[in-house]
C-alpha positions in Angstrom: 7.3 9.0 -15.7 6.0 8.8 -19.2 2.3 8.4 -20.0 2.9 4.9 -21.4 4.5 3.7 -18.1 1.6 5.2 -16.1 -0.9 3.5 -18.4 1.0 0.2 -18.1 1.1 0.4 -14.3 -2.6 1.3 -14.2 -3.5 -1.7 -16.4 -1.4 -4.0 -14.3 -3.0 -2.8 -11.1 -6.5 -3.4 -12.6 -5.5 -6.9 -13.7 -4.1 -7.7 -10.3 -7.2 -6.3 -8.5 -9.5 -8.2 -10.8 -7.7 -11.5 -10.0 -7.9 -10.8 -6.3 -11.7 -10.1 -6.5 -12.2 -13.5 -8.1 -10.5 -15.2 -5.3 -12.5 -13.2 -2.8 -15.7 -14.3 -4.5 -14.7 -17.9 -3.8 -13.7 -17.0 -0.2 -17.0 -15.2 0.4 -18.8 -18.5 0.3 -16.5 -20.0 2.9 -17.3 -19.5 6.6 -14.6 -18.5 9.2 -15.8 -21.3 11.4 -18.9 -23.3 12.3 -21.7 -21.6 14.2 -22.3 -24.9 16.1 -20.4 -28.2 16.4 -20.9 -30.9 13.8 -18.7 -33.5 15.5 -18.2 -35.0 18.9 -15.2 -36.3 21.0 -13.5 -38.9 21.1 -12.0 -38.3 17.7 -10.2 -40.8 15.5 -7.6 -39.0 13.3 -6.1 -40.6 10.2 -4.4 -39.4 7.0 -5.6 -40.1 3.4 -2.4 -40.5 1.4 0.1 -41.2 4.2 1.6 -37.7 4.5 2.6 -36.3 7.9 -0.2 -33.7 7.7 -2.5 -35.9 9.9 0.1 -35.8 12.7 0.1 -32.0 12.5 -3.7 -32.0 12.9 -3.5 -34.5 15.7 -1.1 -32.2 17.5 -3.5 -29.3 17.1 -6.3 -31.4 18.7 -3.9 -32.2 21.5 -3.2 -28.5 22.0 -7.0 -27.7 22.1 -7.6 -30.5 24.7 -9.8 -32.4 22.3 -9.8 -36.2 23.1 -8.4 -38.1 20.1 -6.5 -41.1 18.9 -4.2 -40.9 15.8 -3.8 -44.0 13.6 -2.0 -44.1 10.3 -3.6 -47.2 8.8 -6.9 -47.4 10.5 -9.5 -49.5 8.6 -13.3 -49.6 8.7 -13.1 -52.6 11.0 -11.3 -50.4 13.6 -14.3 -48.1 14.0 -16.0 -48.7 17.2 -18.1 -47.0 19.8 -14.9 -45.7 21.3 -15.0 -43.0 18.6 -17.7 -40.5 18.0 -16.1 -38.6 15.1 -13.5 -39.1 12.3 -11.0 -36.5 11.0 -9.5 -37.4 7.7 -6.5 -35.3 6.6 -5.9 -35.5 2.8 -2.3 -35.4 1.7 -0.7 -37.9 -0.6 3.0 -38.6 0.0 4.6 -41.1 -2.4 7.4 -41.6 0.2 4.8 -42.3 3.0 2.9 -44.7 0.8 6.2 -46.6 -0.1 7.3 -46.6 3.6 3.9 -48.1 4.5 4.2 -50.7 1.8 1.1 -49.4 0.0 0.2 -48.1 -3.4 -2.3 -45.3 -4.0 -5.1 -47.6 -5.0 -4.9 -49.6 -1.8 -4.8 -46.3 0.2 -7.8 -44.9 -1.7 -9.8 -48.1 -1.0 -8.9 -48.0 2.7 -10.0 -44.4 3.2 -13.2 -44.8 1.1 -14.2 -47.9 3.1 -13.4 -46.0 6.3 -15.6 -43.0 5.5 -18.4 -45.1 4.1 -18.5 -47.1 7.3 -18.4 -44.0 9.4 -21.3 -42.5 7.3 -23.3 -45.7 7.8 -22.6 -45.5 11.6 -23.7 -41.8 11.6 -20.2 -40.9 12.7 -19.4 -37.3 11.6 -16.5 -36.9 9.2 -14.4 -33.7 9.1 -12.2 -33.5 6.0 -9.0 -31.4 6.2 -6.5 -30.4 3.5 -3.6 -28.9 5.4 -1.3 -28.2 2.4 -1.4 -25.4 -0.1 -1.9 -25.3 -3.8 1.5 -26.7 -4.6 0.5 -30.0 -3.0 -3.0 -30.1 -4.5 -3.8 -31.6 -7.8 -3.8 -35.1 -9.1 -4.1 -37.6 -6.2 -5.0 -35.1 -3.5 -7.9 -33.8 -5.7 -9.0 -37.4 -6.4 -9.1 -38.1 -2.7 -11.0 -34.9 -1.9 -13.5 -35.7 -4.6 -14.2 -39.3 -3.4 -14.3 -38.4 0.4 -16.3 -35.1 0.3 -19.7 -36.8 -0.1 -19.3 -38.3 3.3 -18.0 -35.2 5.1 -20.0 -32.8 7.3 -17.3 -30.1 7.2 -14.3 -29.3 5.0 -11.3 -27.2 6.2 -8.5 -26.2 3.8 -5.8 -23.6 3.4 -7.0 -20.7 1.4 -3.9 -21.1 -0.9 -5.2 -24.6 -1.8 -8.3 -22.9 -3.3 -6.4 -20.7 -5.8 -8.2 -22.3 -8.7 -11.6 -22.5 -6.9 -11.4 -26.3 -6.6 -12.1 -26.5 -2.9 -15.1 -24.2 -3.3 -16.4 -26.3 -6.1 -16.1 -29.5 -4.1 -18.0 -27.8 -1.2 -20.7 -26.5 -3.6 -21.1 -29.8 -5.3 -21.7 -31.7 -2.0 -23.4 -28.8 -0.2 -20.7 -28.9 2.4 -19.8 -26.0 4.8 -16.2 -25.1 4.5 -13.5 -22.9 5.8 -10.4 -21.5 4.1 -7.7 -20.8 6.6 -5.0 -18.2 6.0 -2.2 -20.4 7.1 -1.5 -23.7 8.9 -1.8 -22.2 12.4 -5.2 -20.7 11.3 -6.6 -24.2 10.9 -7.0 -24.4 14.7 -10.1 -22.1 15.0 -12.2 -23.9 12.4 -11.1 -27.3 13.7 -12.0 -26.3 17.2 -15.4 -25.1 16.0 -16.2 -28.5 14.6 -16.2 -29.9 18.2 -17.1 -27.1 20.6 
């Protein structure tokens, strides 16, 4: 190989490694799971944005034998002493919103009212973003921004934090957070929120 090719490869490796170190700096602030629970059972699970991601999280709770109820359109008025915690899974689906006869503003108002009421009732809120970077941005980011002040814990896929946004939200609201490697890796931090 020529000296130019070696130099080019060396510079590319340095560039790549430098980019990875930046991501690791964000991840270094994240914790693998909670040292002690922040939420209690019976859990009410709902989505913010009407994607199917909340059903996936509900299935994880089922697998972990955590008592829960899943409702797609739960409102603040539905909160009762039957529930001790709230899990809100952020994921905007235009198709899900249309199928439910809602628009994004109505959905945003619903979930903001819900978490505000939970906060007033001293009901712990766990915020989850179960999609990667490709699904983040725009409406998902807006929901994360308005819901984070009410959360006690934030769980997201590490790929959703490619630009450091999840870390920034957590720093802004002094929120413990975990970045999971993949969807199945969400189970351990989710479990740690309750046990």
